[in-house]
C-alpha positions as CSV (number, residue, x, y, z in Angstrom):
1,X,-138.6,166.1,216.0
2,X,-140.5,163.6,214.0
3,X,-139.9,163.7,210.3
4,X,-142.8,164.0,207.9
5,X,-142.8,161.8,204.8
6,X,-145.3,161.9,201.9
7,X,-145.3,159.1,199.3
8,X,-147.5,160.2,196.4
9,X,-148.2,158.3,193.2
10,X,-149.0,160.6,190.3
11,X,-150.4,158.6,187.3
12,X,-148.7,155.4,188.4
13,X,-149.2,152.7,190.9
14,X,-147.4,153.3,194.2
15,X,-144.6,150.9,194.4
16,X,-144.9,148.0,196.9
17,X,-142.4,149.0,199.5
18,X,-142.1,149.0,203.3
19,X,-142.5,152.7,203.7
20,X,-142.0,152.7,207.5
21,X,-138.7,151.0,207.1
22,X,-137.7,153.4,204.3
23,X,-138.5,156.4,206.6
24,X,-136.4,155.0,209.3
25,X,-133.6,154.3,206.9
26,X,-133.7,157.8,205.3
27,X,-133.6,159.4,208.8
28,X,-130.6,157.3,209.6
29,X,-128.8,158.2,206.4
30,X,-129.5,161.9,207.1
31,X,-128.0,161.6,210.6
32,X,-124.8,160.0,209.1
33,X,-124.4,163.2,207.1
34,X,-125.1,165.4,210.1
35,X,-128.6,166.3,208.9
36,X,-132.1,165.7,210.2
37,X,-134.9,164.4,208.0
38,X,-137.7,166.9,208.3
39,X,-140.3,167.2,205.5
40,X,-139.7,164.9,202.5
41,X,-142.2,164.4,199.7
42,X,-141.7,161.6,197.1
43,X,-143.8,161.9,193.9
44,X,-143.7,158.7,191.9
45,X,-144.6,159.3,188.2
46,X,-144.0,158.2,184.8
47,X,-141.5,159.4,182.1
48,X,-143.9,161.9,180.6
49,X,-144.5,163.6,183.9
50,X,-140.8,163.8,184.8
51,X,-140.1,165.2,181.3
52,X,-142.7,167.8,181.9
53,X,-141.2,168.7,185.3
54,X,-137.7,168.8,183.9
55,X,-138.8,171.1,181.1
56,X,-140.9,173.4,183.2
57,X,-138.6,173.9,186.2
58,X,-135.1,173.1,185.0
59,X,-135.3,173.9,181.2
60,X,-133.9,170.4,180.6
61,X,-135.4,168.5,177.7
62,X,-134.6,164.8,178.7
63,X,-135.9,162.0,180.8
64,X,-134.3,161.3,184.1
65,X,-134.8,158.9,187.1
66,X,-135.1,161.6,189.8
67,X,-135.4,165.4,190.2
68,X,-134.8,166.8,193.6
69,X,-136.1,170.1,194.7
70,X,-134.1,171.3,197.7
71,X,-136.0,173.3,200.3
72,X,-133.6,172.6,203.2
73,X,-133.3,174.9,206.2
74,X,-129.8,174.6,207.6
75,X,-129.4,170.9,208.6
76,X,-133.1,170.2,208.3
77,X,-133.8,168.2,205.1
78,X,-136.8,169.4,203.3
79,X,-137.6,168.8,199.7
80,X,-139.7,167.3,197.0
81,X,-138.4,164.4,194.8
82,X,-140.0,163.3,191.6
83,X,-139.1,159.7,190.6
84,X,-139.9,158.3,187.2
85,X,-140.7,154.7,187.7
86,X,-140.4,154.1,184.0
87,X,-136.8,155.3,184.0
88,X,-135.9,153.5,187.2
89,X,-137.2,150.3,185.5
90,X,-135.3,150.8,182.3
91,X,-132.1,151.7,184.2
92,X,-132.5,148.5,186.3
93,X,-132.9,146.4,183.2
94,X,-129.9,148.0,181.5
95,X,-127.7,147.5,184.7
96,X,-129.0,143.9,185.2
97,X,-130.2,145.1,188.6
98,X,-133.3,144.3,190.7
99,X,-136.0,146.9,190.1
100,X,-136.8,147.4,193.8
101,X,-133.1,147.8,194.7
102,X,-132.6,150.4,192.0
103,X,-135.7,152.2,193.2
104,X,-134.2,152.3,196.7
105,X,-130.9,153.6,195.2
106,X,-132.8,156.4,193.6
107,X,-134.8,157.2,196.7
108,X,-131.6,157.6,198.7
109,X,-129.9,159.5,195.8
110,X,-132.4,162.3,196.4
111,X,-131.8,162.4,200.1
112,X,-127.9,162.5,199.4
113,X,-128.4,165.5,197.1
114,X,-130.3,167.2,200.0
115,X,-127.3,166.4,202.2
116,X,-125.1,168.3,199.8
117,X,-123.6,165.5,197.7
118,X,-123.5,166.3,194.0
119,X,-122.8,164.1,191.0
120,X,-122.3,166.3,188.0
121,X,-118.7,167.6,188.4
122,X,-115.4,165.9,188.1
123,X,-115.1,163.0,190.5
124,X,-118.5,163.7,192.1
125,X,-120.2,160.7,190.5
126,X,-117.9,158.4,192.3
127,X,-118.5,160.1,195.7
128,X,-122.3,159.9,195.1
129,X,-122.1,156.2,194.2
130,X,-120.0,155.4,197.3
131,X,-122.6,157.2,199.5
132,X,-125.4,155.4,197.8
133,X,-123.7,152.1,198.4
134,X,-123.1,152.9,202.0
135,X,-126.7,153.8,202.5
136,X,-127.9,150.6,200.8
137,X,-125.7,148.7,203.1
138,X,-127.3,150.4,206.1
139,X,-130.7,149.4,204.7
140,X,-129.6,145.8,204.4
141,X,-128.8,145.8,208.1
142,X,-132.4,146.7,209.1
């Protein structure tokens, strides 16, 4: 089964990334978590759009870097992920990190959520960060 990826820019310029490489990487990350990438949509947006989505669908009144909507079917990864490029950029600056590296971390963060990894409960943030780091190391090997 060939995964279907959509990379949509909503009110922002689509980031300059190697999308074919990202798709292969995401499929590989899914496999390491015993999942299969199926239908994944990434919507790049600005802070105001992610705030609107956060308020409308989650009743949260704050900015965030990513919101993941899970539509998985068993081990098939399906979902929509909104990514605020504004927040990714400000987070990268605050961390002293490269913007595109931080963006890739956020891209895989959404996939890891779809794989069942959470980051809100006790000890979960560390598990998520370790999974992100493993995934980024896999990308570096491409």
